[in-house]
Structure formats: structure tokens, C-alpha cells
C-alpha atoms as one frame of an Amber mdcrd trajectory, in Angstrom:
protein
 -17.553  -1.052  15.012 -18.858  -2.192  11.634 -17.647  -5.265   9.752 -16.456
  -4.237   6.285 -14.474  -5.642   3.434 -11.266  -3.871   2.438 -12.841  -2.289
  -0.652 -15.981  -1.255   1.220 -13.869   0.503   3.824 -11.977   2.510   1.201
 -15.150   3.542  -0.604 -16.847   4.381   2.702 -14.028   6.800   3.488 -14.072
   8.258  -0.009 -17.858   8.620   0.130 -17.703  10.365   3.491 -15.099  12.800
   2.190 -17.180  13.502  -0.922 -20.287  14.104   1.201 -18.426  16.583   3.421
 -16.588  18.463   0.696 -17.919  19.015  -2.816 -14.364  19.650  -4.031 -13.604
  15.934  -3.618 -14.251  13.936  -6.779 -12.831  10.835  -8.405 -12.079   9.633
 -11.907 -10.207   6.891 -13.714 -10.604   3.784 -15.831 -13.935   2.004 -15.228
 -14.593   3.799 -11.934 -18.316   4.030 -12.679 -18.424   0.264 -13.030 -16.210
  -0.512 -10.041 -17.750   2.078  -7.705 -21.432   1.958  -8.636 -22.501   2.986
  -5.116 -20.540   6.219  -5.400 -22.092   6.938  -8.796 -25.550   6.447  -7.285
 -24.766   8.866  -4.449 -22.831  11.580  -6.243 -23.610  11.202  -9.954 -21.419
  10.854 -13.045 -20.016  14.375 -12.794 -18.115  13.651  -9.579 -17.432   9.972
 -10.406 -16.071  10.034 -13.950 -14.854   7.382 -16.360 -11.762   8.243 -18.383
 -10.104   6.873 -21.520  -7.222   4.440 -21.034  -4.622   7.203 -21.011  -2.943
   7.381 -17.611  -0.666  10.271 -18.549  -3.657  12.387 -19.606  -5.960  11.804
 -16.661  -3.203  11.976 -14.001  -2.067  15.305 -15.479  -5.726  16.365 -15.375
  -5.681  15.516 -11.674  -2.642  17.717 -11.150  -4.377  20.633 -12.852  -7.605
  20.084 -10.946  -5.763  20.000  -7.617  -3.894  23.202  -8.454  -7.219  24.746
  -9.435  -8.778  24.183  -6.002 -10.335  20.715  -6.245  -9.297  17.619  -4.250
  -9.309  14.813  -6.825  -8.826  11.100  -6.147  -7.443   9.794  -9.435  -7.684
   6.044  -9.858  -5.059   4.195 -11.883  -6.093   0.582 -12.381  -2.665  -0.910
 -11.549   0.399   0.776 -10.095   2.439  -0.720 -12.969   0.614   1.650 -15.319
   1.443   4.675 -13.203   4.823   4.519 -14.930   3.028   5.810 -18.035   2.151
   8.935 -16.012   5.539   9.224 -14.286   6.161  12.753 -15.527   2.807  13.973
 -14.198   3.651  12.633 -10.749   7.410  13.174 -10.460   7.978  16.301 -12.563
   4.718  18.107 -11.876   2.663  17.107  -8.830   5.620  16.407  -6.562   7.427
  19.654  -7.365   4.945  22.523  -7.411   4.589  23.014  -3.644   8.362  23.441
  -3.257   8.743  25.486  -6.438   6.120  27.935  -5.154   7.568  28.158  -1.656
   4.551  26.338  -0.251   2.014  28.726  -1.788   0.704  26.282  -4.393  -0.127
  22.901  -2.858  -1.308  19.952  -4.943  -3.905  18.040  -2.848  -3.982  15.012
  -5.136  -4.587  11.363  -4.225  -3.557   8.732  -6.749  -5.261   5.434  -5.967
  -3.786   2.283  -7.504  -3.784  -1.486  -6.983  -0.524  -3.290  -6.385   0.903
  -6.721  -5.662   1.001 -10.239  -7.000   0.381 -13.868  -5.979  -2.143 -14.593
  -8.750  -0.106 -15.298 -11.903  -0.165 -12.070 -13.929   3.596 -11.681 -14.174
   6.039  -8.829 -13.841   4.096  -6.222 -15.835   0.978  -6.377 -13.646   2.077
  -7.543 -10.177   4.623  -5.007  -9.022   4.569  -2.947  -5.831   6.831  -0.053
  -6.922   6.362   1.796  -3.629  10.127   2.135  -3.212  10.477   4.002  -6.500
   7.468   6.175  -5.710   8.636   7.020  -2.192  12.090   8.038  -3.413  10.672
  11.257  -4.900  10.523  14.256  -2.519   6.994  15.564  -2.180   5.250  12.202
  -2.594   3.616  10.378   0.319   3.090   6.629  -0.189   0.778   4.430   1.910
  -0.350   0.809   1.734  -2.890  -0.380   4.335  -3.107  -4.012   5.464  -6.566
  -4.001   7.108 -10.001  -2.507   6.366  -9.727  -0.199   9.391  -6.462   1.266
   8.130  -7.760   1.289   4.556 -10.523   3.676   5.632  -8.374   5.737   7.965
  -5.523   6.220   5.518  -7.882   7.197   2.698  -9.437   9.900   4.883  -5.994
  11.162   5.872  -4.804  11.107   2.247  -7.752  13.216   1.074  -7.396  15.689
   3.942  -3.689  16.415   3.416  -2.515  19.087   0.997   0.309  16.876  -0.263
   0.443  14.361  -3.097  -0.424  10.878  -1.809  -0.076   7.618  -3.702  -2.591
   5.300  -2.047  -1.844   1.646  -2.816  -4.338  -1.148  -2.200  -3.140  -4.704
  -2.500  -5.173  -6.739  -4.971  -5.274  -9.778  -2.688  -7.218  -7.727  -0.138
  -9.721  -6.228  -2.607 -12.799  -8.391  -3.050 -13.702  -6.643  -6.301 -10.349
  -7.461  -7.840 -10.338 -10.974  -6.467 -13.632 -11.547  -8.237 -12.322  -9.931
 -11.417  -8.990 -11.773 -11.363 -10.275 -15.157 -10.275 -13.941 -15.148 -11.211
 -15.737 -16.965 -13.989 -13.699 -15.117 -16.630 -10.468 -16.674 -15.311 -11.336
 -20.110 -13.920  -7.693 -21.234 -13.878  -6.811 -18.789 -11.078  -6.750 -20.459
  -7.665  -5.895 -18.224  -4.722  -5.967 -21.123  -2.266  -4.994 -19.834   1.174
  -3.013 -16.875  -0.156  -5.729 -14.314   0.692  -5.318 -13.090   4.304  -8.785
 -13.235   5.818  -7.862 -10.698   8.531  -6.962  -8.186   5.835  -9.771  -8.844
   3.378 -12.461  -8.044   5.968 -12.591  -6.787   9.516 -14.019  -4.287  12.005
 -13.966  -0.587  11.158 -14.563   2.041  13.816 -17.584   4.306  13.392 -17.537
   7.190  12.836 -14.540   6.929  10.528 -11.377   8.636  11.704  -8.200   9.441
   9.759  -5.091   7.350  10.442  -2.031   9.616  10.790   0.286   9.361   7.804
   3.689   8.000   8.756   2.495   6.108  11.831   3.119   2.373  12.181   1.320
  -0.154  14.367   2.627  -3.236  16.189   0.463  -6.151  15.054   2.163  -8.728
  17.296   4.461  -8.350  20.284   7.690 -10.313  20.566  11.091 -10.167  22.183
  13.415 -12.375  20.101  13.111 -10.918  16.609  11.242  -8.163  14.759   9.514
  -8.691  11.407   8.813  -5.422   9.570   6.593  -5.085   6.510   3.660  -3.373
   4.809   0.456  -4.462   3.020   0.037  -8.195   2.463   3.622  -8.648   3.674
   2.339  -7.958   7.190   0.084 -10.991   6.988   2.921 -13.138   5.624   4.966
 -12.024   8.639   2.144 -12.972  10.995   2.055 -16.421   9.394   5.808 -16.734
   9.813   5.571 -15.592  13.435   3.156 -18.447  14.166   5.634 -20.954  12.711
   8.465 -19.441  14.738   6.341 -19.543  17.896   6.020 -23.312  17.532   9.809
 -23.455  17.830   9.772 -21.246  20.922  10.745 -18.022  19.137   8.931 -14.824
  20.112   8.526 -12.706  16.948   7.122  -9.174  16.828   5.408  -7.892  13.675
   5.503  -4.196  12.817   3.080  -2.868  10.174   4.618   0.292   8.714   1.402
   1.396   6.916   3.361   4.238   5.250   6.426   3.791   3.060   6.963   7.540
   3.128   6.953   9.116   5.604   8.544   6.172   7.412   7.999   5.626  11.133
  11.711   5.711  11.875  11.349   5.734  15.658   9.214   2.577  15.730  11.783
   0.718  13.607  14.628   1.845  15.855  12.735   0.901  19.006  11.926  -2.579
  17.704  15.527  -3.188  16.670  16.816  -1.995  20.047  14.347  -4.262  21.863
  14.879  -7.462  19.859  18.389  -7.045  18.434  17.250  -8.760  15.229  15.225
  -7.365  12.303  13.887  -9.054   9.177  12.545  -6.548   6.642   9.933  -8.106
   4.362   9.088  -6.292   1.140   7.029  -7.215  -1.918   8.923  -4.544  -3.842
  12.362  -4.936  -5.401  15.336  -5.504  -3.129  17.583  -2.916  -4.825  17.047
   0.724  -3.932  13.846   0.020  -2.031  12.248  -0.178   1.402  14.525  -2.874
   2.837  17.611  -0.784   2.120  15.960   2.292   3.613  15.197   0.404   6.822
  18.822  -0.766   7.021  20.055   2.804   6.523  17.666   4.009   9.224  19.161
   1.582  11.751  22.739   2.279  10.692  22.473   6.063  10.911  20.743   5.791
  14.291  23.584   3.651  15.612  21.208   0.864  16.646  23.081  -2.418  16.999
  21.043  -5.247  15.473  21.395  -8.206  13.150  19.562  -7.716   9.867  18.128
  -9.735   7.020  15.790  -8.770   4.177  13.292 -10.762   2.154  12.184  -9.058
  -1.068  11.731  -9.483  -4.818  15.117 -10.028  -6.444  14.188 -10.347 -10.137
  11.305 -10.012 -12.586   8.191 -11.684 -11.195   7.493 -14.823 -13.293   4.111
 -16.052 -14.545   4.378 -19.695 -13.433   2.645 -19.989 -10.028   5.367 -22.088
  -8.391   8.115 -19.729  -9.556   6.058 -16.678  -8.650   5.531 -17.991  -5.120
   9.278 -18.399  -4.634  10.009 -14.947  -6.062   7.632 -13.177  -3.662   8.257
 -12.917   0.115   6.435 -16.075   1.209   6.287 -17.250   4.845   8.897 -19.949
   4.242  11.452 -17.376   3.063  10.673 -15.171   6.067  11.083 -18.065   8.510
  14.365 -19.075   6.854  15.726 -15.515   7.158  14.659 -15.370  10.815  16.361
 -18.681  11.572  19.579 -17.386  10.019  19.597 -14.561  12.543  18.692 -16.845
  15.427
């Protein structure tokens, strides 16, 4: 096991894939600055900077993947992937099915997501619900360095389109950029989960199966289900509930699509109570999908959801209340109990 930060783990997996397969390359905005180690290893041809034109360089990724390469295209923030929506939804996601499986698009789109640092609703979204609603698109969001490495390897190895989301609160490079000397007013306080920002990573690196969840904490009274930083908020809430004698399990989905349906059903059947915690929007998103999963399976359980219900505000106090904080999770759990 090697201790790594979240960003180091992702780049270690990407570097290993690039070393094994010369078809793997990466490009995007400022990637040569952000990933200097990869530039030193593989040169500027395989680690390319692009203009600030998401539609252009994501479409270039689609063409490269169809042409036999395995590109990892980096969009700075998932919010800006909306500029390239046609490239993802109308092109990359469709060509495998349109060709009867003969023309895969092995494309990874890497993007940062999430809030908690005061950048407002145009820069702090998750959007994984919207992304996962499109057939042909796999969406993952790791919560630990070990899973960050494993899911990146799995994403590169699959022949499907994968949107790989990394939460900004777990990325040391973005924490420095967002709250460094250039922005001295940003104070993360205790919002950064230390267990997610750094941790042990198994060596040699191994892929984490797409669509597989992991139980981060066992419990018998209630199940808390989330992804990304939401997992750590659930773990915080579980500690508070434990002080009141409540045994709370925490399930880390890791993938938004494919969804580990069986794990969700099993947890609901065991505890009889589920709180779905989602940093994405409450309408048409992950929390509704989890509810539908339980309903169609005929699993009898009480259900609550904690998610973003409106545009994320700039003001830190309002932003904190808008996002799924531990207090909101505990309150939802107590309603069920």
C-alpha cells in the first residue's frame, strides 16, 4: 500500500495506462500545467493543451476514439461540459448502438464537480444525474484515492463512454487553486474530508469494477446512501447518530450509472430505512432513481432524500444550507426514526 493524495492516485492510474498503451493520451485546458509529471514522462504530444473550447476538443475526443485511440479528455469543470453536450449526448453516446456494437467509442471525459467553496451555481454543480440519464454513458465519482485510481483504470480499459467526475474538495491541486494565495478569502475549514483527500492505494494498481458499490460503515437501524463527498458527509452524520444510539450504515455507490441496484435493495431490506444523499439536483436525479429502484423491487422501506433543491448560492452560509450537509442528513434520519 502506498499513501497518495486523491489527485496523485488519479494521475498514477492515468500514467500507468499511458505507459502500457500508446493509444492512451490526454488533452484539455491547462493539462500541461496541472499534470506536469505526465508531460515529463510522455511529452507534449500525448499530454496536450487545448483552447478554451469544450465543444471542439470533446468532439475531437469522439473522433480520436472512433479512430482507434483511447483519449482521456479533461474538461475543467463539469458545468462547462454543457457546452459540449451535443458531442457527448448526440455523438459519443450513440455510435456504438447505431453501429450495432461494431463502432465503440472508448472515450473518458474527466471533469471536476461539486461545491462548498463559494463559487455559486455556475461552477459548483454535480450534474451526474443529467449525465447518467443518457443511454450509453457511464458516470463515476470516487470518494477515496484508492477508488480514484481503480475507477480511472477501469474507465480507460472499457470500450464505453465514461464521464469520470472528481470532487474539487478532494483534489489538492484544486484546493490550492481555489483557496490559495490568489483567493485568500476562501476558508475551507473542516469541510475537506481528510479520509478522501489522501489515503492508502494498493500496489500494483487494480481496476475497480464499474457499477460496484462498497459499504463504508455497517449499521442495522438506517442506511445512508451517497457518492463522492456525500459519502463523507454521511459518515459524519453516522457518528452523530451513533451518539444517540442509532446504528447507521453508509453505502458508497461509486458509480451513478451503472447503479449497484442489488446493494441498494439489500441495504433497504436489512435496515428498513434509507436516506439518499445527493449533491446533485433533487428533481430527475439520483435520489429519485434510488426510490424507483426500491419501489420496482418491492422492497418495503421508509425513505427520505437530501439533495440540492435550487440554484446553489454564493454566500457561504446559504451555500452550506443548500448542499447536503451533515445536519440535514441527521434531520432526515431522525424523521424516519
